[in-house]
C-alpha positions as a printed Julia matrix, in Angstrom:
591×3 Matrix{Float64}:
  -8.48  244.26   39.86
 -10.6   243.7    42.82
 -14.28  244.73   42.75
 -14.81  248.63   42.92
 -16.09  248.89   46.43
 -17.43  252.34   45.86
 -20.34  250.88   43.99
 -22.94  250.35   46.67
 -26.3   250.97   44.96
 -27.1   250.43   41.25
 -30.14  251.36   39.2
 -30.75  249.07   36.23
 -32.88  250.25   33.38
 -34.82  247.55   31.67
 -36.02  247.67   27.99
 -39.74  248.05   28.36
 -42.35  246.34   26.05
 -41.45  243.8    23.34
 -41.26  245.58   20.05
 -39.64  244.44   16.7
 -35.83  244.52   17.29
 -36.09  244.3    21.05
 -37.55  241.15   22.55
 -36.7   238.6    25.42
 -32.87  238.96   24.93
 -32.86  241.95   27.13
 -34.81  240.26   29.92
 -32.27  237.55   29.58
 -29.53  240.08   30.1
 -31.25  242.09   32.74
 -31.97  239.03   34.81
 -28.28  237.98   34.7
 -27.42  241.6    35.78
 -29.79  241.88   38.72
 -28.84  238.27   40.05
 -25.19  239.04   39.69
 -25.33  242.42   41.41
 -27.14  241.16   44.37
 -24.79  238.15   44.69
 -21.89  240.66   44.87
 -23.76  242.41   47.68
 -24.75  245.55   45.65
 -28.12  247.02   46.42
 -30.12  246.71   43.19
 -32.98  248.97   41.98
 -34.76  247.95   38.77
 -37.12  250.12   36.63
 -39.08  248.46   33.68
 -42.6   248.74   32.34
 -42.85  245.16   31.17
 -44.68  243.02   33.81
 -44.02  239.75   31.84
 -40.39  239.82   32.47
 -38.38  237.66   34.87
 -36.3   240.7    35.93
 -39.38  242.4    37.35
 -39.97  239.59   39.97
 -39.83  240.85   43.49
 -36.76  238.59   44.35
 -34.6   239.88   41.47
 -33.72  243.36   42.85
 -33.98  245.17   46.22
 -36.67  247.45   44.79
 -38.62  247.04   41.58
 -40.45  249.8    39.82
 -43.1   248.9    37.21
 -43.14  252.4    35.73
 -43.01  254.1    32.24
 -39.41  254.32   30.94
 -39.14  258.06   30.37
 -36.91  260.72   31.69
 -39.39  262.1    34.41
 -39.99  258.6    35.87
 -36.32  257.74   36.02
 -35.41  261.12   37.6
 -38.07  260.55   40.25
 -36.63  257.03   41.04
 -33.09  258.38   41.26
 -34.1   261.21   43.57
 -36.1   258.68   45.84
 -33.61  255.7    45.88
 -30.32  257.78   45.62
 -28.32  255.17   43.68
 -24.51  255.88   43.28
 -24.41  254.09   39.78
 -26.48  253.56   36.76
 -26.28  250.4    34.54
 -27.62  251.23   31.05
 -26.15  248.88   28.62
 -28.47  245.89   29.67
 -31.83  247.56   28.71
 -31.05  247.75   24.92
 -31.46  250.93   23.05
 -34.08  252.25   25.5
 -31.59  252.16   28.41
 -28.78  253.64   26.56
 -31.0   256.52   25.11
 -32.35  257.42   28.66
 -28.82  257.26   30.1
 -27.51  259.57   27.47
 -30.35  262.06   27.93
 -29.86  262.18   31.68
 -26.04  262.61   31.31
 -26.3   265.38   28.77
 -28.7   267.21   30.86
 -26.35  267.03   33.75
 -28.83  265.26   36.01
 -26.62  262.21   36.78
 -23.7   264.52   37.83
 -25.92  266.69   39.87
 -27.22  263.6    41.79
 -23.83  261.96   42.24
 -24.78  259.06   39.84
 -22.05  257.65   37.62
 -22.6   255.43   34.47
 -20.8   252.04   35.15
 -19.57  249.93   32.37
 -19.48  251.82   29.21
 -19.29  255.62   29.74
 -21.39  258.3    28.17
 -18.48  259.45   25.97
 -18.16  255.82   24.52
 -21.9   255.54   24.0
 -21.79  258.82   22.07
 -18.99  257.85   19.91
 -20.65  254.49   19.0
 -24.26  255.85   18.43
 -23.81  259.35   17.13
 -23.21  258.7    13.46
 -20.85  261.61   12.77
 -18.82  261.06   15.93
 -18.45  257.31   15.02
 -17.27  258.19   11.51
 -14.68  260.45   12.93
 -13.57  257.9    15.37
 -13.12  255.26   12.62
 -11.23  257.76   10.55
  -8.77  258.46   13.43
  -7.76  254.82   13.55
  -7.81  254.15    9.89
 -10.78  251.99    9.86
 -12.66  252.3     6.47
 -16.23  253.23    6.46
 -18.75  253.21    3.56
 -18.95  256.62    1.77
 -21.61  258.53    3.67
 -22.59  261.67    5.55
 -24.79  262.69    8.46
 -27.83  264.88    8.16
 -30.1   266.6    10.7
 -32.54  267.95    8.07
 -34.04  266.79    4.82
 -32.1   269.19    2.45
 -28.76  268.06    3.95
 -29.82  264.43    3.37
 -30.66  265.06   -0.26
 -27.35  266.96   -0.86
 -25.42  264.07    0.82
 -27.05  261.48   -1.38
 -26.24  263.36   -4.5
 -22.59  263.42   -3.36
 -22.31  259.66   -2.42
 -24.55  258.56   -5.34
 -27.78  256.61   -5.41
 -28.87  254.08   -4.19
 -28.35  254.88   -0.52
 -29.29  253.42    2.81
 -30.72  255.64    5.45
 -29.57  254.7     9.06
 -31.18  256.73   11.84
 -29.05  257.38   15.0
 -30.0   255.93   18.38
 -32.62  253.55   17.08
 -33.33  249.82   17.43
 -33.81  247.26   14.7
 -33.23  249.69   11.96
 -36.36  251.54   12.92
 -36.95  254.44   10.49
 -34.31  253.31    8.03
 -34.65  252.14    4.43
 -33.15  252.0     1.01
 -33.71  254.87   -1.42
 -33.12  254.35   -5.16
 -33.74  258.09   -6.01
 -34.51  261.41   -4.67
 -38.35  260.94   -4.37
 -37.83  257.84   -2.29
 -35.1   259.43   -0.2
 -37.62  262.32    0.85
 -39.83  259.83    2.29
 -37.29  257.46    3.99
 -35.05  260.37    5.39
 -38.16  262.07    6.82
 -39.16  258.84    8.56
 -35.57  258.34    9.76
 -35.31  261.92   11.16
 -38.55  261.44   12.94
 -37.44  258.07   14.38
 -34.05  259.23   15.79
 -34.19  260.79   19.27
 -31.51  263.23   18.08
 -32.92  263.97   14.69
 -30.01  262.55   12.89
 -29.58  260.11   10.02
 -26.64  258.69    8.17
 -26.96  258.66    4.41
 -24.77  255.84    3.21
 -23.88  254.43   -0.18
 -25.71  251.14   -0.66
 -23.03  248.54   -1.37
 -25.29  245.73   -2.8
 -23.64  242.3    -2.83
 -21.16  242.7     0.0
 -21.03  240.15    2.81
 -22.16  241.15    6.26
 -19.93  239.88    9.09
 -20.33  240.4    12.8
 -17.87  240.11   15.75
 -18.96  239.99   19.46
 -16.26  241.6    21.39
 -15.36  241.96   25.19
 -13.24  244.46   26.85
 -12.49  245.16   30.5
 -11.37  248.32   32.4
  -7.66  247.37   32.17
  -7.84  247.16   28.32
  -7.84  243.37   27.98
  -9.99  242.48   24.9
 -11.13  239.28   23.28
 -13.51  238.22   20.49
 -16.28  235.93   21.72
 -17.9   234.9    18.37
 -17.85  235.66   14.67
 -21.07  235.46   12.82
 -22.11  235.86    9.18
 -25.32  236.66    7.51
 -26.26  234.44    4.75
 -27.94  237.51    3.07
 -25.69  240.25    1.7
 -25.6   243.84    3.02
 -28.97  245.6     2.73
 -31.13  243.12    4.73
 -31.19  243.77    8.45
 -29.21  241.14   10.41
 -32.49  240.32   12.37
 -34.12  239.41    9.17
 -31.2   237.36    7.79
 -30.32  233.67    8.43
 -27.12  234.02   10.48
 -24.42  231.4    11.11
 -21.82  231.14   13.65
 -18.97  230.9    13.39
 -18.41  232.8    10.12
 -18.16  230.08    7.46
 -16.95  231.56    4.2
 -13.94  233.61    5.25
 -10.41  232.88    4.35
  -8.05  233.09    7.3
  -6.65  236.31    6.1
 -10.15  237.88    6.01
 -11.06  236.54    9.33
  -7.88  237.88   10.88
  -8.24  241.14    9.25
 -11.84  241.85   10.61
 -11.03  240.33   14.02
  -8.15  242.78   14.3
 -10.38  245.6    13.22
 -13.01  244.67   15.89
 -10.3   244.69   18.59
  -9.02  248.08   17.54
 -12.54  249.53   17.32
 -13.63  248.66   20.72
 -10.37  249.92   22.17
 -10.73  253.3    20.42
 -14.31  253.74   21.52
 -13.39  252.93   25.19
 -16.25  250.43   25.53
 -16.0   248.35   28.8
 -18.15  245.25   28.59
 -19.62  243.75   25.41
 -20.19  245.16   22.0
 -21.14  244.06   18.54
 -19.12  245.19   15.62
 -20.73  244.87   12.06
 -18.63  244.9     8.8
 -19.33  244.85    5.11
 -16.79  242.71    3.19
 -16.31  242.88   -0.6
 -16.47  239.14   -1.78
 -14.21  239.85   -4.72
 -11.27  241.52   -2.74
 -10.07  242.16    0.72
 -11.86  245.58    0.81
 -14.08  246.03    3.86
 -15.87  248.78    5.68
 -17.22  249.22    9.33
 -21.02  249.37    9.18
 -21.79  250.17   12.92
 -21.11  249.21   16.54
 -23.6   248.46   19.18
 -21.93  249.54   22.53
 -24.41  247.32   24.58
 -25.94  243.95   25.11
 -27.96  243.1    21.96
 -29.94  240.43   20.2
 -26.61  239.32   18.63
 -25.1   239.05   22.09
 -27.89  236.69   23.26
 -27.21  234.53   20.07
 -23.43  234.55   20.6
 -23.97  233.69   24.31
 -26.06  230.59   23.6
 -23.94  229.65   20.41
 -20.68  229.61   22.51
 -21.76  229.03   26.12
 -20.07  232.46   27.01
 -22.26  234.42   29.3
 -21.83  237.87   27.76
 -24.25  239.89   29.89
 -22.96  238.34   33.1
 -19.31  239.02   32.26
 -20.28  242.59   31.23
 -21.75  243.23   34.57
 -18.76  241.89   36.21
 -16.53  244.18   34.19
 -18.75  247.05   35.28
 -18.14  246.26   38.86
 -14.41  246.57   38.24
 -13.35  242.98   37.62
 -11.0   242.08   34.74
 -11.48  239.17   32.3
  -8.79  237.1    34.13
 -10.69  237.24   37.33
 -14.06  236.06   36.02
 -14.45  232.34   36.12
 -16.25  230.53   33.22
 -19.28  228.86   34.69
 -19.45  226.37   32.02
 -15.99  224.64   32.68
 -15.43  225.92   36.23
 -11.76  225.94   35.3
 -11.21  228.55   32.56
 -11.65  232.33   32.78
 -13.4   234.95   30.8
 -10.16  235.88   29.09
 -10.21  232.57   27.15
 -11.67  233.13   23.68
 -14.44  230.49   23.1
 -13.76  227.77   20.45
 -16.76  225.84   18.85
 -16.61  222.7    16.9
 -20.25  222.74   15.47
 -22.39  225.07   13.29
 -25.11  227.31   14.74
 -27.92  228.61   12.45
 -30.3   231.29   13.5
 -33.53  231.54   11.55
 -35.94  234.52   11.87
 -39.47  234.24   12.71
 -41.72  236.58   10.78
 -45.18  237.77   11.42
 -46.37  237.76    7.76
 -48.98  235.04    8.5
 -50.81  237.49   10.72
 -50.77  240.2     8.1
 -52.09  238.72    4.88
 -51.31  240.82    1.86
 -48.59  242.87    3.54
 -45.25  243.34    1.76
 -42.9   240.36    2.58
 -39.92  242.16    1.25
 -36.99  242.61    3.51
 -34.51  245.57    3.95
 -32.61  247.61    6.48
 -35.64  247.83    8.91
 -36.23  244.74   10.79
 -39.52  242.85   10.39
 -38.89  239.48   12.32
 -40.58  239.17   15.75
 -38.33  236.47   16.98
 -35.87  233.79   15.99
 -34.92  230.16   16.53
 -31.5   228.75   16.99
 -30.29  225.23   15.84
 -26.91  223.47   16.35
 -25.53  220.85   14.18
 -22.28  219.28   13.08
 -22.82  220.71    9.52
 -24.47  223.69    8.06
 -27.09  221.45    6.21
 -28.08  219.73    9.44
 -28.36  223.0    11.41
 -30.23  224.66    8.67
 -32.74  221.89    8.41
 -33.22  221.76   12.12
 -33.9   225.49   12.21
 -36.38  225.37    9.47
 -38.28  222.65   11.51
 -38.14  224.69   14.62
 -39.41  227.93   13.07
 -43.03  226.63   13.26
 -43.8   227.48    9.56
 -45.14  223.93    8.8
 -41.95  222.89    7.01
 -39.7   219.94    7.48
 -37.76  220.34    4.33
 -36.91  223.22    1.94
 -39.74  222.16   -0.53
 -42.37  224.88   -0.38
 -44.96  225.86   -3.0
 -44.76  229.37   -4.42
 -47.16  231.9    -3.11
 -47.55  233.53   -6.49
 -47.07  232.88  -10.24
 -44.23  235.13  -10.98
 -41.37  233.71  -13.03
 -38.64  231.91  -10.95
 -35.98  234.47  -11.77
 -38.18  237.36  -10.65
 -38.98  235.56   -7.34
 -35.38  234.78   -6.88
 -34.42  238.37   -7.38
 -36.99  239.38   -4.61
 -35.45  239.78   -1.09
 -38.25  238.29    1.05
 -38.8   235.69    3.81
 -39.29  232.88    1.24
 -36.02  233.38   -0.59
 -34.43  230.27    0.93
 -37.14  228.15   -0.56
 -36.97  229.79   -3.86
 -33.31  229.11   -4.03
 -33.83  225.47   -3.33
 -36.57  225.42   -6.1
 -34.21  226.96   -8.54
 -31.44  224.28   -7.72
 -33.93  221.59   -8.19
 -35.04  222.95  -11.47
 -31.4   222.73  -12.81
 -30.01  226.23  -12.04
 -26.32  226.22  -11.45
 -24.88  227.49   -8.13
 -23.09  230.21  -10.08
 -26.39  231.41  -11.57
 -28.17  231.52   -8.26
 -25.48  233.33   -6.51
 -25.21  235.83   -9.24
 -28.81  236.74   -8.9
 -29.06  236.6    -5.15
 -25.53  237.78   -4.37
 -25.52  235.27   -1.59
 -22.04  233.52   -1.24
 -21.72  230.51   -3.42
 -20.58  228.45   -0.42
 -24.06  228.61    1.15
 -25.7   227.85   -2.4
 -23.36  224.81   -2.74
 -24.56  223.43    0.66
 -28.21  224.03   -0.22
 -27.52  222.18   -3.4
 -26.26  219.23   -1.47
 -29.73  218.97   -0.07
 -31.3   219.15   -3.61
 -28.91  216.58   -4.97
 -29.75  214.28   -2.12
 -33.43  214.52   -2.78
 -32.9   213.75   -6.39
 -30.85  210.72   -5.57
 -33.64  209.58   -2.98
 -36.24  209.93   -5.49
 -34.24  207.83   -8.01
 -32.95  204.93   -5.75
 -35.57  204.95   -2.99
 -34.91  204.57    0.75
 -31.95  202.26    1.44
 -29.73  201.87    4.48
 -27.27  204.26    2.83
 -29.52  206.91    1.67
 -31.28  206.88    5.13
 -28.03  207.29    6.95
 -27.1   210.2     4.75
 -30.55  211.79    5.01
 -30.26  211.56    8.8
 -26.81  213.23    8.72
 -28.21  215.99    6.46
 -30.95  216.63    9.01
 -34.07  214.97    7.43
 -36.75  213.67    9.75
 -38.09  210.11    9.04
 -41.43  211.38    7.88
 -39.83  213.52    5.17
 -37.54  210.67    4.02
 -40.54  208.46    3.51
 -42.62  211.09    1.79
 -39.78  211.91   -0.65
 -38.87  208.38   -1.4
 -40.8   206.31   -4.03
 -40.29  203.14   -1.89
 -38.34  201.59    0.94
 -38.71  201.48    4.6
 -37.06  202.97    7.67
 -34.22  200.86    8.77
 -33.46  199.98   12.46
 -32.81  203.47   14.01
 -29.78  204.57   15.85
 -30.64  206.61   18.84
 -30.04  210.42   18.67
 -26.74  211.48   20.4
 -26.51  214.69   22.34
 -23.36  216.73   22.17
 -22.26  219.31   24.85
 -21.67  223.08   24.24
 -18.67  223.74   26.46
 -17.02  226.92   24.99
 -13.67  225.12   24.47
 -14.3   222.3    21.86
 -13.82  219.64   24.45
 -10.41  220.88   25.73
 -11.85  221.13   29.29
 -14.68  219.06   30.93
 -17.94  221.12   31.02
 -19.68  221.11   34.4
 -22.95  222.79   33.19
 -24.93  220.48   30.89
 -26.07  222.29   27.78
 -26.71  219.79   24.8
 -27.7   219.74   21.11
 -28.76  216.73   19.1
 -26.88  214.88   16.21
 -27.48  211.69   14.45
 -24.84  209.0    15.4
 -21.6   209.31   17.22
 -20.59  209.59   20.83
 -23.32  210.83   23.07
 -21.99  213.23   25.75
 -25.35  213.24   27.65
 -24.83  209.64   28.54
 -21.44  210.19   30.22
 -22.73  213.28   32.15
 -23.32  212.31   35.74
 -27.13  212.84   36.6
 -28.4   213.86   39.94
 -30.42  211.31   41.8
 -34.12  211.64   41.93
 -36.91  211.86   39.38
 -36.46  213.96   36.33
 -39.11  216.15   34.69
 -38.95  217.62   31.13
 -40.28  221.33   30.71
 -41.07  222.37   27.2
 -40.25  225.85   26.24
 -42.46  228.05   23.96
 -40.06  228.59   20.96
 -39.76  231.8    19.01
 -41.44  234.93   19.92
 -44.32  235.77   17.59
 -47.44  237.87   17.62
 -49.64  236.35   20.36
 -46.89  234.62   22.14
 -44.15  236.54   23.69
 -42.01  236.77   26.74
 -44.73  235.73   29.13
 -44.13  232.15   28.3
 -40.41  232.23   29.13
 -41.59  233.78   32.42
 -43.84  230.85   33.02
 -41.13  228.24   32.01
 -38.55  229.71   34.37
 -40.93  229.75   37.25
 -41.9   226.18   36.5
 -38.29  225.04   36.57
 -37.51  226.94   39.78
 -40.52  225.36   41.67
 -39.64  221.88   40.45
 -36.19  222.29   41.5
 -37.16  223.52   44.88
 -39.42  220.23   45.13
 -36.24  218.11   44.67
 -36.75  217.19   41.12
 -34.11  217.09   38.27
 -35.29  219.41   35.64
 -34.57  219.3    31.86
 -35.73  222.19   29.66
 -36.1   221.94   25.91
 -36.35  225.17   23.74
 -34.89  226.66   20.69
 -35.19  230.38   21.36
 -31.72  231.87   22.1
 -33.25  235.17   23.51
 -34.82  233.33   26.5
 -33.73  233.29   30.16
């Protein structure tokens, strides 16, 4: 379908200040949206309250309003600017909530403003816990035993019906805000009260806690003609109960049998079709590791943190494609900028492993609880790409800026190993490694942590290698295997009782191309591996001097989106001066 020419002027709602669960990924999405809208000749009006964002630059929109993101402000801007359309799915939960409030009040209809992309009905069916549950029942998609509540007494009655322990999930919130796990009624009274207060519609879902099930995500895209594809599968290393933002996440999903993968993929496609979402959405599933039983956890009908990770992991520009769909284009009309040949209807294929590792703020809050649960605590994340899970994990740990270049970390307390292993905290990966080095079997570790044994076996590969290195010292063979597993030279020398670093092979750089090498990529986007063919050497480089710009890494307290802002402006200026610019960063949320 050609572009909808009736869309002349669009109001884009940003995401406001950085909070836990809502960081630079929405500036990444908003910047893509504003640039694309203007390139399509659409007058663009932006409202956001965060001055450190790229999207609030004067050249990003025809009019930029640095104003509080509340109903009164947005109403004033609509009355003044008179847009015909509102794009809400780019500003995260903030944009969605404001759009829904304006729609339900009748303000948008009164002023002739329509929601483009995902409709108000689709947002409601996705975010309202009861409507979502009803929609899933209609298409035969299983959900976890649960019930919605708008007051404390209903929450208590629901918990008694489904049985303790339960997870409390507030509606229309971000990062699991206000949620938690309740083991009994006393705990539920506290958690449910917080959840009801956090939800803008005072609604919580009381859900049976299915401890030990896997958590799987699918990023899905649908256009207005009903064409739908899956962009990326992702798998949490931690089981259900830990917020996906606090879990180590891998892409693609690595522990699923083909039948399990196809079952969940088909479910994700059916869900986005039933909800009527136009654009991108994130579907989250719980999968019983001992059977083919699964349940739908929730759906985010908007660009999210997972969307940014999936975009960088595959090279598929989710936010850009979602905006094109909002303008009326179909997937087969949207060209893939990476290959320049394929279109957005091609499902990405990747021939590498991506690991996302959270960045937690516990170093800033000494003595605070490090235990993880349904409410997100991480302030940011790093992304690493490797040819194996071990190599990608080691790279992610090094990049997280936690002063670790291996998985060897001293315990922070003197509790017995089994007790520490049972604790769901940010140090669990290192505790697992400690247990394996102390002779625990992978079966024992998996039974205590409920982490899939495949991941434990891969971590054991690292423990076994270190044991061999300690016995035999650093030889040409152990050095090569250590590099393939992701160990830096300094760590190999430190862990070895003797030996030297042999003549080094140069690092090779592989290209992210969305199609596993089937088509030639025109946009250079590289990750490092040890040995093999180097794609970067065959990539034609522009003439002139080259300058490397170093990014700022993961978002943490004291270092936020403002450094992404600075990096982007630095790159732009250097390119305008005629330089070839290379940027190095490991934060998937950045512009």
